[in-house]
C-alpha positions as a Markdown table, in Angstrom:
| # | Residue | x | y | z |
|---|---|---|---|---|
| 1 | Met | -0.2 | 0.0 | 0.2 |
| 2 | Val | 2.8 | 2.1 | 0.4 |
| 3 | His | 3.6 | 2.0 | -3.0 |
| 4 | Val | 0.4 | 3.0 | -4.2 |
| 5 | Leu | 0.0 | 5.8 | -1.4 |
| 6 | Asn | 3.3 | 7.6 | -3.1 |
| 7 | Trp | 1.7 | 7.5 | -6.4 |
| 8 | Arg | 2.5 | 11.5 | -6.9 |
| 9 | Pro | 6.0 | 11.5 | -7.2 |
| 10 | Arg | 5.7 | 8.8 | -9.8 |
| 11 | Ala | 3.1 | 10.9 | -11.9 |
| 12 | Arg | 5.3 | 13.6 | -11.9 |
| 13 | Asp | 8.6 | 11.4 | -12.9 |
| 14 | Leu | 6.1 | 10.5 | -15.9 |
| 15 | Ala | 5.4 | 13.5 | -16.5 |
| 16 | Asp | 9.5 | 14.7 | -17.0 |
| 17 | Ala | 9.7 | 11.5 | -19.3 |
| 18 | Leu | 6.9 | 12.6 | -21.7 |
| 19 | Glu | 8.3 | 16.4 | -21.6 |
| 20 | Glu | 12.0 | 14.8 | -22.4 |
| 21 | Ser | 11.2 | 12.6 | -25.4 |
| 22 | Gly | 9.7 | 16.2 | -26.9 |
| 23 | Asp | 5.7 | 14.5 | -26.5 |
| 24 | Leu | 4.4 | 16.6 | -24.0 |
| 25 | His | 4.6 | 21.1 | -24.2 |
| 26 | Ser | 1.8 | 22.6 | -22.5 |
| 27 | Leu | 1.7 | 23.2 | -18.4 |
| 28 | His | -2.1 | 22.1 | -18.5 |
| 29 | Trp | -1.7 | 18.9 | -19.6 |
| 30 | Arg | 1.4 | 18.6 | -17.4 |
| 31 | Ala | -0.6 | 19.4 | -14.3 |
| 32 | Ala | -3.0 | 16.3 | -15.5 |
| 33 | Ile | -0.4 | 14.1 | -16.0 |
| 34 | Glu | 0.6 | 14.7 | -12.3 |
| 35 | Glu | -2.5 | 15.2 | -10.6 |
| 36 | Thr | -4.1 | 12.0 | -12.3 |
| 37 | Pro | -3.8 | 8.7 | -10.4 |
| 38 | Arg | -3.6 | 6.6 | -13.4 |
| 39 | His | -3.2 | 3.3 | -11.4 |
| 40 | Glu | -7.2 | 3.8 | -10.0 |
| 41 | Phe | -8.0 | 3.6 | -13.6 |
| 42 | Val | -6.1 | 0.0 | -14.3 |
| 43 | Pro | -6.5 | -1.6 | -11.0 |
| 44 | Arg | -5.5 | -4.8 | -13.2 |
| 45 | Tyr | -3.9 | -5.4 | -16.8 |
| 46 | Tyr | -2.1 | -8.0 | -18.8 |
| 47 | Gln | 1.4 | -8.3 | -19.5 |
| 48 | Asn | 2.8 | -10.2 | -22.7 |
| 49 | Gln | 4.8 | -13.2 | -21.9 |
| 50 | Gly | 5.2 | -13.6 | -25.4 |
| 51 | Gly | 4.6 | -17.4 | -27.4 |
| 52 | Ala | 2.5 | -17.9 | -30.2 |
| 53 | Pro | 0.0 | -17.7 | -29.7 |
| 54 | Thr | 0.8 | -14.8 | -27.2 |
| 55 | Val | 0.2 | -15.8 | -23.7 |
| 56 | Trp | -0.5 | -12.7 | -21.3 |
| 57 | Arg | -0.2 | -12.8 | -17.4 |
| 58 | Gln | -2.8 | -10.8 | -15.3 |
| 59 | Val | -1.1 | -8.8 | -13.1 |
| 60 | Glu | -3.3 | -6.6 | -10.1 |
| 61 | Ser | -2.9 | -4.7 | -7.1 |
| 62 | Asn | -1.9 | -7.7 | -4.8 |
| 63 | Asp | 1.4 | -7.8 | -6.9 |
| 64 | Gly | 2.7 | -4.4 | -5.7 |
| 65 | Pro | 6.0 | -3.3 | -7.5 |
| 66 | Ala | 5.0 | -5.7 | -10.4 |
| 67 | Trp | 1.5 | -4.5 | -10.5 |
| 68 | Phe | 2.5 | -0.4 | -9.9 |
| 69 | Asp | 5.8 | 0.6 | -11.6 |
| 70 | Pro | 4.4 | -0.3 | -15.2 |
| 71 | Ile | 1.6 | 1.8 | -14.7 |
| 72 | Tyr | 4.1 | 5.1 | -14.3 |
| 73 | Ala | 6.1 | 4.2 | -17.2 |
| 74 | Asn | 4.9 | 5.2 | -20.9 |
| 75 | Ala | 3.9 | 2.1 | -21.7 |
| 76 | Thr | 0.6 | 1.1 | -23.1 |
| 77 | Leu | -1.3 | -1.7 | -21.1 |
| 78 | Val | -3.7 | -4.4 | -22.2 |
| 79 | Thr | -6.7 | -4.0 | -20.1 |
| 80 | Gln | -9.1 | -6.8 | -21.3 |
| 81 | Leu | -8.6 | -9.8 | -23.9 |
| 82 | Asp | -11.7 | -10.6 | -26.1 |
| 83 | Pro | -14.3 | -13.0 | -24.1 |
| 84 | Val | -14.7 | -15.3 | -27.4 |
| 85 | Thr | -11.1 | -15.8 | -28.1 |
| 86 | Val | -9.5 | -15.8 | -24.3 |
| 87 | His | -8.2 | -19.0 | -22.9 |
| 88 | Ala | -6.9 | -20.0 | -19.3 |
| 89 | Thr | -3.3 | -21.7 | -19.7 |
| 90 | Ala | -0.6 | -23.2 | -17.3 |
| 91 | Asp | 1.2 | -20.0 | -18.1 |
| 92 | Gly | -1.5 | -17.8 | -18.2 |
| 93 | Trp | -4.4 | -16.7 | -20.6 |
| 94 | Thr | -4.3 | -16.8 | -24.4 |
| 95 | Gly | -7.0 | -14.4 | -26.4 |
| 96 | Val | -7.0 | -11.5 | -28.6 |
| 97 | Pro | -6.6 | -7.9 | -26.5 |
| 98 | Ser | -10.1 | -6.0 | -26.9 |
| 99 | Ser | -9.1 | -2.6 | -24.2 |
| 100 | Ser | -6.2 | -1.1 | -23.1 |
| 101 | Ser | -5.0 | 2.1 | -21.5 |
| 102 | Thr | -3.1 | 3.8 | -24.5 |
| 103 | Ala | 0.6 | 4.9 | -23.7 |
| 104 | Pro | 0.7 | 8.2 | -22.4 |
| 105 | Ser | 3.1 | 10.0 | -25.0 |
| 106 | Leu | 0.2 | 8.9 | -27.6 |
| 107 | Met | -2.8 | 10.3 | -25.3 |
| 108 | Val | -0.9 | 14.0 | -24.7 |
| 109 | Arg | 0.3 | 14.3 | -28.5 |
| 110 | Met | -3.3 | 13.8 | -29.4 |
| 111 | Leu | -4.5 | 15.9 | -26.4 |
| 112 | Glu | -2.0 | 18.7 | -27.8 |
| 113 | Ala | -2.8 | 18.3 | -31.1 |
| 114 | Leu | -7.1 | 18.8 | -30.0 |
| 115 | Asp | -5.9 | 21.9 | -28.5 |
| 116 | Ile | -8.6 | 21.9 | -25.8 |
| 117 | Ala | -9.6 | 25.0 | -24.0 |
| 118 | Ala | -11.0 | 25.2 | -20.3 |
| 119 | Asp | -14.8 | 26.2 | -21.9 |
| 120 | His | -14.9 | 23.3 | -24.6 |
| 121 | Thr | -17.8 | 20.7 | -24.9 |
| 122 | Val | -15.6 | 17.6 | -26.0 |
| 123 | Leu | -16.6 | 14.3 | -26.8 |
| 124 | Glu | -14.5 | 11.2 | -26.4 |
| 125 | Ile | -15.0 | 8.0 | -28.7 |
| 126 | Gly | -13.8 | 5.0 | -26.8 |
| 127 | Thr | -14.1 | 5.5 | -23.3 |
| 128 | Gly | -11.8 | 2.2 | -22.4 |
| 129 | Thr | -10.4 | 2.3 | -18.7 |
| 130 | Gly | -11.4 | 6.3 | -18.2 |
| 131 | Tyr | -8.1 | 7.3 | -17.9 |
| 132 | Asn | -7.9 | 9.5 | -21.1 |
| 133 | Ala | -11.3 | 11.2 | -20.2 |
| 134 | Ala | -9.9 | 12.0 | -16.6 |
| 135 | Leu | -6.9 | 13.8 | -18.0 |
| 136 | Ile | -9.2 | 15.9 | -20.4 |
| 137 | Ala | -11.9 | 16.5 | -17.7 |
| 138 | His | -8.8 | 18.3 | -15.2 |
| 139 | Arg | -8.5 | 20.3 | -18.5 |
| 140 | Leu | -12.0 | 21.7 | -18.7 |
| 141 | Gln | -13.8 | 24.3 | -16.3 |
| 142 | Ser | -16.4 | 21.6 | -15.5 |
| 143 | Thr | -16.3 | 18.0 | -16.5 |
| 144 | Glu | -20.0 | 18.0 | -17.3 |
| 145 | Gln | -18.6 | 19.9 | -19.9 |
| 146 | Leu | -17.3 | 16.0 | -21.2 |
| 147 | Thr | -19.3 | 13.2 | -22.9 |
| 148 | Thr | -17.7 | 9.7 | -23.2 |
| 149 | Ala | -18.8 | 6.9 | -24.6 |
| 150 | Asp | -17.7 | 3.2 | -25.4 |
| 151 | Ile | -19.6 | -0.1 | -27.0 |
| 152 | Asp | -18.8 | -2.0 | -24.1 |
| 153 | Pro | -21.1 | -1.7 | -20.7 |
| 154 | Glu | -18.5 | -2.8 | -18.5 |
| 155 | Leu | -15.8 | -1.0 | -19.5 |
| 156 | Thr | -18.5 | 2.3 | -19.2 |
| 157 | Ser | -20.0 | 1.1 | -15.9 |
| 158 | Ala | -16.1 | 0.6 | -14.3 |
| 159 | Ala | -14.7 | 4.0 | -15.9 |
| 160 | Gly | -17.6 | 5.7 | -14.3 |
| 161 | Ser | -17.2 | 5.1 | -11.3 |
| 162 | Arg | -13.7 | 5.4 | -11.3 |
| 163 | Leu | -14.1 | 8.8 | -12.5 |
| 164 | Gln | -16.6 | 9.7 | -9.9 |
| 165 | Ala | -14.2 | 8.6 | -7.2 |
| 166 | Cys | -11.9 | 11.1 | -8.4 |
| 167 | Asp | -14.6 | 14.1 | -8.5 |
| 168 | His | -15.0 | 14.2 | -12.1 |
| 169 | Asn | -19.0 | 13.4 | -13.4 |
| 170 | Pro | -18.6 | 13.7 | -17.5 |
| 171 | Thr | -21.8 | 12.0 | -19.3 |
| 172 | Val | -20.7 | 8.1 | -19.7 |
| 173 | Leu | -22.6 | 6.2 | -22.5 |
| 174 | Thr | -22.7 | 3.1 | -23.3 |
| 175 | Cys | -23.4 | 2.9 | -27.4 |
| 176 | Asp | -22.1 | 2.0 | -31.2 |
| 177 | Ala | -20.5 | 5.7 | -31.0 |
| 178 | Ser | -19.6 | 5.9 | -34.4 |
| 179 | Glu | -23.8 | 5.6 | -35.6 |
| 180 | Tyr | -24.8 | 7.2 | -32.2 |
| 181 | Pro | -27.6 | 10.1 | -33.2 |
| 182 | Trp | -25.4 | 12.5 | -30.6 |
| 183 | Pro | -27.8 | 15.2 | -29.7 |
| 184 | Arg | -25.8 | 18.3 | -29.6 |
| 185 | Ala | -22.2 | 19.5 | -31.5 |
| 186 | Tyr | -19.0 | 19.5 | -30.0 |
| 187 | Asp | -15.7 | 22.1 | -30.0 |
| 188 | Arg | -13.8 | 18.4 | -30.1 |
| 189 | Val | -14.2 | 15.3 | -30.7 |
| 190 | Ile | -11.3 | 12.4 | -30.2 |
| 191 | Ala | -11.5 | 8.7 | -30.7 |
| 192 | Thr | -9.3 | 6.5 | -28.8 |
| 193 | Cys | -10.0 | 3.5 | -31.2 |
| 194 | Gly | -9.5 | 3.2 | -34.9 |
| 195 | Leu | -12.5 | 3.9 | -37.3 |
| 196 | Pro | -12.7 | 2.6 | -40.9 |
| 197 | Arg | -14.5 | 6.0 | -41.3 |
| 198 | Ile | -15.9 | 9.2 | -40.4 |
| 199 | Gly | -19.8 | 8.4 | -40.3 |
| 200 | Glu | -22.4 | 11.0 | -40.8 |
| 201 | Ser | -23.5 | 11.2 | -37.2 |
| 202 | Leu | -19.9 | 11.8 | -35.8 |
| 203 | Arg | -19.5 | 14.4 | -39.3 |
| 204 | Val | -22.0 | 16.5 | -37.7 |
| 205 | Ala | -20.9 | 15.5 | -34.0 |
| 206 | Val | -18.1 | 18.5 | -34.6 |
| 207 | Ala | -18.9 | 21.8 | -34.2 |
| 208 | Thr | -18.8 | 24.7 | -36.8 |
| 209 | Gly | -14.5 | 25.5 | -36.1 |
| 210 | Gly | -14.6 | 22.3 | -34.3 |
| 211 | Arg | -11.4 | 19.7 | -34.4 |
| 212 | Leu | -11.4 | 16.0 | -34.5 |
| 213 | Ile | -8.8 | 13.7 | -34.5 |
| 214 | Ala | -9.0 | 10.0 | -34.6 |
| 215 | Asn | -7.0 | 6.8 | -35.8 |
| 216 | Leu | -8.4 | 5.9 | -39.5 |
| 217 | Met | -8.1 | 3.3 | -41.8 |
| 218 | Pro | -7.6 | 0.3 | -39.1 |
| 219 | Pro | -6.3 | -2.8 | -38.8 |
| 220 | Leu | -3.0 | -1.5 | -41.0 |
| 221 | Ser | -3.4 | 2.3 | -40.7 |
| 222 | Ala | -1.4 | 4.1 | -38.1 |
| 223 | Gly | -2.4 | 7.7 | -39.5 |
| 224 | Leu | -4.1 | 10.2 | -37.0 |
| 225 | Ala | -6.3 | 12.6 | -38.9 |
| 226 | Val | -6.4 | 16.1 | -37.3 |
| 227 | Leu | -9.7 | 17.6 | -39.1 |
| 228 | Thr | -11.4 | 21.2 | -39.2 |
| 229 | Ala | -15.0 | 21.6 | -39.2 |
| 230 | Ala | -15.9 | 24.3 | -41.7 |
| 231 | Asp | -19.4 | 26.5 | -42.1 |
| 232 | Asp | -20.7 | 23.7 | -44.4 |
| 233 | Gly | -20.0 | 20.9 | -42.3 |
| 234 | Thr | -17.2 | 19.9 | -44.6 |
| 235 | Leu | -14.1 | 18.1 | -42.4 |
| 236 | Arg | -11.1 | 18.7 | -43.6 |
| 237 | Gly | -7.5 | 18.8 | -42.3 |
| 238 | Arg | -4.2 | 16.6 | -42.5 |
| 239 | Phe | -2.7 | 13.4 | -41.1 |
| 240 | His | -0.6 | 14.0 | -37.6 |
| 241 | Pro | 3.1 | 13.8 | -38.0 |
| 242 | Asp | 3.8 | 11.3 | -36.0 |
| 243 | Gly | 0.8 | 8.9 | -36.1 |
| 244 | Gly | -0.8 | 6.7 | -33.1 |
| 245 | Met | -2.4 | 3.3 | -33.5 |
| 246 | Phe | -5.4 | 2.1 | -31.8 |
| 247 | Met | -7.8 | -0.9 | -31.5 |
| 248 | Pro | -10.7 | -1.0 | -34.2 |
| 249 | Ala | -13.5 | -0.1 | -32.9 |
| 250 | Arg | -15.9 | -2.5 | -31.9 |
| 251 | His | -19.6 | -2.8 | -33.2 |
| 252 | Asp | -20.7 | -5.9 | -31.0 |
| 253 | Pro | -19.1 | -5.8 | -27.1 |
| 254 | Thr | -18.6 | -9.5 | -27.2 |
| 255 | Thr | -16.5 | -10.0 | -29.9 |
| 256 | Tyr | -13.6 | -8.8 | -31.6 |
| 257 | Ala | -13.0 | -10.9 | -34.8 |
| 258 | Arg | -9.7 | -10.7 | -36.9 |
| 259 | Thr | -9.6 | -12.2 | -40.1 |
| 260 | Gly | -8.8 | -15.2 | -40.8 |
| 261 | Pro | -6.4 | -17.2 | -43.2 |
| 262 | Ala | -8.1 | -16.8 | -46.6 |
| 263 | Asp | -8.9 | -19.9 | -48.6 |
| 264 | Leu | -6.8 | -19.8 | -51.3 |
| 265 | Gly | -8.9 | -21.4 | -53.8 |
| 266 | Gly | -8.5 | -20.8 | -57.2 |
| 267 | Leu | -5.3 | -18.8 | -57.5 |
| 268 | Arg | -4.0 | -16.4 | -59.6 |
| 269 | Lys | -0.2 | -16.1 | -59.5 |
| 270 | Gly | 2.6 | -13.6 | -60.5 |
| 271 | Glu | 6.1 | -11.8 | -59.8 |
| 272 | Ala | 6.0 | -10.4 | -56.2 |
| 273 | Gly | 8.3 | -7.1 | -56.7 |
| 274 | Ile | 7.1 | -5.5 | -53.7 |
| 275 | Pro | 10.8 | -5.5 | -51.6 |
| 276 | Leu | 9.9 | -7.7 | -47.7 |
| 277 | Glu | 10.9 | -4.2 | -46.2 |
| 278 | Ala | 7.8 | -2.5 | -47.4 |
| 279 | Phe | 5.7 | -4.3 | -45.0 |
| 280 | Asp | 7.6 | -3.1 | -42.2 |
| 281 | Asp | 7.1 | 0.8 | -43.1 |
| 282 | Tyr | 4.0 | 2.0 | -41.3 |
| 283 | Arg | 3.9 | 5.0 | -43.8 |
| 284 | Phe | 3.4 | 2.4 | -46.7 |
| 285 | Lys | 0.9 | 0.8 | -44.9 |
| 286 | Phe | -1.0 | 3.5 | -44.1 |
| 287 | Leu | -1.4 | 4.2 | -47.9 |
| 288 | Leu | -2.6 | 0.5 | -48.2 |
| 289 | Ala | -5.3 | 1.0 | -45.5 |
| 290 | Ala | -6.3 | 3.8 | -47.9 |
| 291 | Tyr | -6.6 | 2.3 | -50.8 |
| 292 | Leu | -7.8 | -1.2 | -49.8 |
| 293 | Pro | -10.3 | 0.0 | -47.1 |
| 294 | Gly | -10.2 | -2.9 | -44.2 |
| 295 | Val | -7.0 | -4.9 | -45.8 |
| 296 | Asp | -5.5 | -6.8 | -42.6 |
| 297 | Leu | -1.9 | -8.4 | -42.9 |
| 298 | Gln | -0.8 | -11.3 | -41.8 |
| 299 | Tyr | 2.6 | -13.3 | -41.3 |
| 300 | Gly | 4.1 | -16.7 | -41.9 |
| 301 | Ile | 7.9 | -18.7 | -42.6 |
| 302 | Glu | 7.5 | -22.3 | -44.0 |
| 303 | Asp | 11.1 | -23.8 | -45.0 |
| 304 | Glu | 13.1 | -20.8 | -44.4 |
| 305 | Arg | 10.9 | -18.3 | -46.4 |
| 306 | Val | 8.9 | -15.6 | -44.9 |
| 307 | Met | 5.4 | -15.1 | -46.1 |
| 308 | Arg | 3.4 | -11.7 | -46.1 |
| 309 | Arg | -0.5 | -11.8 | -47.1 |
| 310 | Leu | -3.0 | -9.0 | -47.6 |
| 311 | Val | -6.8 | -10.1 | -46.7 |
| 312 | Leu | -9.8 | -7.7 | -47.3 |
| 313 | Pro | -12.6 | -8.5 | -45.7 |
| 314 | Asp | -14.6 | -10.1 | -48.3 |
| 315 | Gly | -12.1 | -12.7 | -48.6 |
| 316 | Ser | -9.9 | -11.3 | -51.3 |
| 317 | Ser | -5.9 | -12.2 | -50.7 |
| 318 | Ser | -2.8 | -11.7 | -52.0 |
| 319 | Glu | 0.2 | -13.6 | -50.2 |
| 320 | Ala | 3.7 | -13.5 | -51.3 |
| 321 | Trp | 6.7 | -15.4 | -50.4 |
| 322 | Tyr | 10.5 | -14.3 | -49.9 |
| 323 | Glu | 13.6 | -16.1 | -49.4 |
| 324 | Asp | 16.5 | -14.1 | -48.0 |
| 325 | Gly | 14.8 | -10.9 | -48.2 |
| 326 | Arg | 14.2 | -10.8 | -52.2 |
| 327 | Pro | 10.7 | -11.4 | -53.4 |
| 328 | Leu | 9.5 | -14.2 | -55.0 |
| 329 | Ser | 6.3 | -14.6 | -56.2 |
| 330 | Tyr | 2.8 | -13.9 | -54.8 |
| 331 | Arg | -0.4 | -16.0 | -55.3 |
| 332 | Glu | -3.8 | -14.5 | -55.0 |
| 333 | Arg | -7.5 | -15.1 | -54.8 |
| 334 | Gly | -11.1 | -13.0 | -54.9 |
| 335 | Glu | -12.5 | -10.9 | -57.3 |
| 336 | Gln | -10.1 | -7.8 | -56.0 |
| 337 | Glu | -6.9 | -7.8 | -57.3 |
| 338 | Val | -5.3 | -7.0 | -54.2 |
| 339 | Trp | -1.9 | -7.4 | -55.6 |
| 340 | Ala | -1.6 | -5.2 | -58.0 |
| 341 | Val | -3.3 | -2.2 | -55.9 |
| 342 | Ala | -0.1 | -3.2 | -53.0 |
| 343 | Ala | 1.8 | -2.7 | -56.0 |
| 344 | Arg | 0.8 | 0.7 | -57.6 |
| 345 | Cys | 0.8 | 2.0 | -54.0 |
| 346 | Trp | 4.9 | 0.8 | -53.9 |
| 347 | Glu | 5.9 | 2.6 | -56.7 |
| 348 | Trp | 4.0 | 5.7 | -55.8 |
| 349 | Tyr | 5.3 | 5.9 | -52.9 |
| 350 | Glu | 8.9 | 5.4 | -53.9 |
| 351 | Arg | 8.6 | 7.7 | -56.7 |
| 352 | Asn | 7.5 | 10.5 | -54.2 |
| 353 | Asp | 10.3 | 9.7 | -51.7 |
| 354 | Arg | 8.6 | 7.6 | -49.4 |
| 355 | Pro | 6.5 | 10.9 | -48.1 |
| 356 | Ser | 5.5 | 11.5 | -44.4 |
| 357 | Trp | 2.0 | 11.3 | -42.8 |
| 358 | Glu | 1.3 | 15.0 | -42.8 |
| 359 | Arg | 1.9 | 15.8 | -46.5 |
| 360 | Phe | -1.0 | 13.5 | -46.6 |
| 361 | Gly | -4.9 | 15.0 | -46.0 |
| 362 | Leu | -8.5 | 13.6 | -46.0 |
| 363 | Thr | -11.8 | 15.4 | -46.8 |
| 364 | Val | -15.0 | 14.3 | -45.1 |
| 365 | Thr | -18.6 | 15.3 | -46.6 |
| 366 | Pro | -21.8 | 13.8 | -46.8 |
| 367 | Gln | -20.6 | 12.3 | -49.9 |
| 368 | Gly | -17.7 | 10.9 | -48.8 |
| 369 | His | -13.6 | 10.2 | -47.7 |
| 370 | His | -11.3 | 11.9 | -50.3 |
| 371 | Phe | -8.1 | 11.2 | -49.4 |
| 372 | Trp | -5.5 | 13.6 | -50.8 |
| 373 | Phe | -1.7 | 14.2 | -51.6 |
| 374 | Glu | 0.0 | 18.0 | -50.4 |
| 375 | His | -3.4 | 19.5 | -51.6 |
| 376 | Pro | -6.9 | 18.7 | -51.1 |
| 377 | Asp | -7.3 | 19.1 | -55.0 |
| 378 | Gln | -4.8 | 16.7 | -55.8 |
| 379 | Val | -7.3 | 13.5 | -54.6 |
| 380 | Leu | -5.2 | 10.3 | -54.6 |
| 381 | Thr | -8.8 | 7.9 | -53.7 |
| 382 | Ser | -11.9 | 8.1 | -52.4 |
| 383 | Phe | -14.0 | 6.1 | -49.5 |
């Protein structure tokens, strides 16, 4: 218990570390980090023990420093495993993570980019543990200016209790926030889950002159769109230079399904062309996610050959094989020519000197999303 009672020096150390790393600049967000007890929002979480599939060990307050110390480090803490995939093992648990407490560095980068003023109204999509909501509430004149929403009732119930224990009283909703009919428009909107697109209900939830920040085009993209609402309701802006990736938003609180390996019957074949290193490049994967909505990347190895597989939600897929890092061939199935699109993306990416995230932008209208490069008139693709 002594460890927990002395949390304030550790919170100050965390703020110092975030300043030193260049993630934290503003005094009001430093005060929020220093004065918010993160441990109250993560009474238990899962530590990665390695293995395939990953083995997770649950740690909780009874574990003392083993539980407490990582909480005040700049670390993402997995707080929930999908109940459909979770299994107990002799060494812990296996399963797909479905909720986490995001690394504080990403939290403060997003909050600083959002530029929240004390009198703003704020909508948070993805309540999770409630820690990010607590940081936002700390910034506002009244915590009643904040609405936070999550699809999982277990998360919203626990987060609401934790927030109240810290004297914060935001509106906490259990709903599918991407489709919820919001009763008002907000000055600031932040999504701490990956969104495939900004739906109409969310687009109109941003007040004129207001700002939205969200990780778009999961599960592959780490692009953070920072969009401002114009008088006509159009959202437009660039992607944040640092990026940040979140778990995709869920539409059913009991499942968090990932695309499985596709049936590769009815193959088309060709020369791979794309180098293996391309699939380790976050910005190239961001481009792939824009051109191939919903694409997932899978990994494999067989007989010292390495495989990379791109799978779309409709089951279309392409897989390429590499030996000693050299591309060999690809094989593909489905209606979409996945590899041809990926190859064109790589050629464009190389031709334009592997551009960074902030050179890309997005315009969101009632008619759709227009993904552009350098200037809104230079639309690359729409989705």
